[in-house]
C-alpha positions as CSV (number, residue, x, y, z in Angstrom):
1,M,8.2,-1.8,-20.2
2,I,7.7,-0.9,-16.8
3,A,11.0,0.8,-17.0
4,S,10.0,3.8,-19.0
5,I,8.4,5.0,-15.9
6,S,11.8,6.6,-15.5
7,K,14.8,5.6,-17.3
8,S,13.6,4.7,-20.7
9,H,12.0,6.4,-23.8
10,S,15.9,8.1,-24.2
11,G,16.0,11.2,-26.5
12,S,15.3,14.6,-26.1
13,N,11.5,14.2,-25.6
14,P,10.1,12.7,-22.6
15,R,7.2,10.7,-22.8
16,P,4.6,9.2,-20.5
17,G,5.3,5.1,-19.3
18,E,2.9,3.0,-17.6
19,I,2.6,5.3,-14.4
20,S,1.0,7.5,-16.6
21,M,-0.9,5.3,-18.3
22,A,-2.2,3.9,-15.3
23,L,-3.8,7.5,-14.5
24,H,-7.2,7.3,-12.4
25,G,-6.8,3.1,-12.3
26,V,-4.5,0.5,-11.0
27,L,-1.1,-0.4,-11.7
28,F,-0.2,-4.0,-10.8
29,L,3.4,-5.2,-10.0
30,D,4.0,-8.7,-10.3
31,E,6.9,-10.3,-8.7
32,L,8.0,-6.8,-6.9
33,P,11.2,-7.6,-5.9
34,E,12.4,-8.7,-9.0
35,F,12.3,-5.1,-10.8
36,D,15.3,-3.4,-11.0
37,R,15.9,-1.1,-8.0
38,S,16.1,1.9,-9.6
39,V,12.3,1.1,-11.2
40,L,11.6,0.6,-7.9
41,E,12.3,3.6,-6.3
42,A,11.2,6.0,-9.3
43,L,7.6,4.9,-7.7
44,R,8.3,7.2,-4.5
45,E,7.7,10.1,-6.3
46,P,4.2,9.2,-7.8
47,L,3.2,7.5,-4.7
48,E,3.8,10.9,-2.7
49,S,2.9,13.5,-5.3
50,G,0.3,12.1,-7.8
51,H,2.9,13.1,-10.8
52,I,6.5,12.3,-11.9
53,T,8.8,14.0,-13.4
54,I,11.5,13.2,-16.2
55,S,14.4,15.3,-17.0
56,R,16.1,14.9,-20.1
57,A,19.4,16.7,-21.3
58,A,17.0,19.2,-23.3
59,R,14.0,19.8,-21.6
60,R,12.3,18.4,-18.5
61,A,8.3,17.4,-18.4
62,E,6.0,16.4,-15.6
63,F,3.5,14.1,-16.1
64,P,0.2,13.3,-13.9
65,A,0.5,9.6,-12.1
66,Q,-2.4,9.5,-9.9
67,F,-2.9,5.7,-9.7
68,Q,-3.8,2.8,-7.2
69,L,-0.6,0.7,-6.7
70,I,-1.3,-2.9,-6.2
71,A,1.8,-5.5,-6.0
72,A,2.8,-8.9,-5.7
73,M,5.7,-11.2,-4.2
74,N,6.7,-14.4,-2.9
75,P,7.3,-14.6,0.6
76,C,10.8,-16.3,0.2
77,P,12.9,-17.0,-3.0
78,C,11.8,-20.2,-3.9
79,G,8.1,-19.2,-2.9
80,Y,7.4,-21.6,-0.2
81,L,7.8,-19.9,3.4
82,G,5.1,-21.4,5.5
83,H,3.8,-23.6,3.3
84,Y,2.2,-26.6,5.4
85,N,4.0,-29.4,3.6
86,G,7.4,-27.5,4.5
87,K,8.7,-27.5,1.0
88,C,11.0,-24.2,1.8
89,H,14.7,-24.7,2.2
90,C,15.3,-20.7,2.1
91,T,17.9,-19.5,4.9
92,P,16.9,-16.7,6.9
93,D,19.9,-14.7,5.5
94,Q,18.4,-15.3,2.2
95,V,14.7,-14.9,2.8
96,A,15.9,-11.3,4.7
97,H,17.9,-10.4,1.4
98,Y,15.4,-11.5,-0.8
99,R,12.4,-9.1,1.4
100,S,15.4,-6.8,1.6
101,R,15.1,-5.4,-2.5
102,I,12.2,-3.3,-1.6
103,S,13.5,-0.6,0.6
104,G,11.6,0.9,3.5
105,P,10.9,4.5,2.0
106,L,8.9,2.6,-0.6
107,L,7.1,0.6,2.0
108,D,6.3,3.3,4.0
109,R,4.3,4.4,0.6
110,I,2.5,1.2,0.7
111,D,-0.7,1.8,3.1
112,I,-1.8,-2.5,3.1
113,Q,1.0,-5.2,3.0
114,I,-0.6,-8.5,4.1
115,E,1.0,-11.9,3.9
116,V,-1.6,-14.6,1.6
117,P,-1.1,-17.7,3.2
118,V,-1.0,-21.1,1.1
119,V,-4.9,-22.5,1.4
120,P,-5.0,-26.3,2.7
121,Q,-6.5,-28.8,0.3
122,D,-9.3,-29.1,2.4
123,D,-10.4,-25.5,2.5
124,L,-9.5,-25.0,-1.1
125,L,-12.5,-28.1,-2.1
126,S,-14.7,-26.5,0.4
127,K,-17.6,-24.1,-1.0
128,T,-18.3,-22.0,2.3
129,P,-20.0,-18.6,0.6
130,G,-18.5,-15.5,1.2
131,E,-20.1,-12.1,1.3
132,A,-21.6,-11.3,-2.0
133,S,-19.8,-8.6,-4.1
134,V,-22.7,-6.8,-4.1
135,S,-22.9,-6.0,-0.2
136,I,-19.3,-4.9,-0.7
137,Q,-19.9,-2.6,-3.2
138,A,-22.8,-0.8,-1.0
139,R,-20.7,-0.6,1.8
140,V,-18.0,1.3,0.2
141,E,-20.2,3.2,-1.7
142,I,-21.6,4.4,1.7
143,A,-18.2,5.0,3.3
144,R,-17.0,7.1,-0.1
145,R,-20.4,9.3,0.3
146,R,-18.8,10.1,4.4
147,Q,-15.6,10.6,3.4
148,L,-16.8,13.2,0.9
149,A,-19.7,15.1,2.9
150,R,-17.1,15.3,5.9
151,Q,-14.1,16.6,3.8
152,Q,-15.4,17.0,0.1
153,K,-12.4,14.5,-0.4
154,C,-11.4,10.7,-0.3
155,N,-9.1,9.9,3.0
156,A,-6.3,8.9,0.5
157,A,-6.3,12.1,-0.5
158,L,-6.0,14.0,2.5
159,S,-2.9,16.5,3.6
160,V,-1.0,15.9,6.6
161,T,-2.9,19.3,8.0
162,E,-5.9,17.5,6.9
163,I,-5.1,13.9,8.6
164,D,-4.7,16.4,11.9
165,A,-8.6,17.5,11.8
166,F,-9.8,14.4,10.3
167,C,-8.2,11.4,11.7
168,T,-7.7,12.0,15.2
169,P,-8.4,9.1,17.3
170,D,-10.4,8.4,20.5
171,A,-7.9,8.4,23.8
172,Q,-7.9,4.5,23.5
173,G,-6.7,4.9,19.9
174,E,-4.3,7.0,20.6
175,T,-2.7,5.1,22.9
176,L,-2.3,2.1,21.5
177,L,-0.8,3.7,17.8
178,K,1.7,5.7,20.4
179,L,2.9,1.7,21.4
180,A,2.7,0.6,17.3
181,I,5.3,3.5,17.2
182,T,7.2,2.4,19.5
183,R,7.2,-0.8,18.9
184,L,7.0,-0.8,15.1
185,D,9.5,2.0,14.8
186,L,7.1,3.7,12.1
187,S,8.3,6.8,10.4
188,A,6.3,10.1,10.3
189,R,4.7,9.0,6.5
190,A,3.9,5.6,8.1
191,Y,2.2,7.0,11.2
192,H,-0.1,9.4,8.6
193,R,-0.9,6.7,6.5
194,V,-1.9,4.5,9.4
195,L,-4.4,7.0,10.7
196,K,-5.6,7.8,7.1
197,L,-6.3,3.8,7.0
198,A,-7.6,3.6,10.2
199,R,-10.0,6.4,8.8
200,S,-11.2,4.5,6.1
201,I,-11.5,1.5,8.6
202,A,-13.9,3.4,10.6
203,D,-16.1,4.6,7.6
204,L,-16.5,1.3,6.2
205,A,-17.8,-0.1,10.2
206,G,-20.2,3.4,10.2
207,S,-18.0,4.7,12.8
208,E,-17.3,8.6,13.5
209,T,-14.7,7.8,15.8
210,I,-11.6,6.1,15.2
211,K,-11.7,3.9,18.1
212,A,-9.0,1.6,19.2
213,M,-9.8,-1.6,17.0
214,H,-9.5,0.7,13.9
215,I,-6.4,1.4,14.6
216,A,-5.2,-2.4,15.6
217,E,-6.4,-3.3,12.4
218,A,-4.8,-0.8,10.4
219,V,-1.6,-1.5,12.1
220,Q,-1.7,-5.0,11.4
221,Y,-2.4,-4.6,8.1
222,R,1.6,-3.1,7.8
223,R,3.1,-6.9,8.1
224,M,6.3,-6.1,6.2
225,D,6.8,-3.7,9.2
226,K,7.5,-6.2,11.8
227,N,10.1,-8.3,9.5
């Protein structure tokens, strides 16, 4: 039960829940808006600090909670918004209410927010080959080695000071980022996360410099900031 990350295990002795059990692994939450608001908000601390604190009447305990969060949700209450057959009959207010169950502070801590459209039948039946997993793995391993050589840690672990040192974009990239901050009203946290993501995109492309195209791609991955 995912609620154990914060509220369950009642009694005087706090025990770790799913967040700590996912240490150095993946925590997958399906149907994200259907979780209790208190449970979702409890994710904010570990996503930011890498640990979670549980307080009881008798004692207070802190558990490690470094994990990769992957979450999925429908685009609307019925799940058919944007379907090519026009199945969705949800009103804009219903869609907005459904998506508002995910708070802004929690979204700030999710680096990549993408929409996965319904695959048309013809595309589903086609057998066009994609990039081989082994090629993707090799590219990721090279990017990881580049990060460790540059800063002795992965981009995701960079502090604010280290972001300033290692994630400075070129002039065009900085101009584009300033525009994105204004148009999307990005918070300081979202700004730093865009920079870290752009740094990773540049590393995957083999670029020492964070360019405008890397900033643009990182901003495009924050789809829910645009809603």
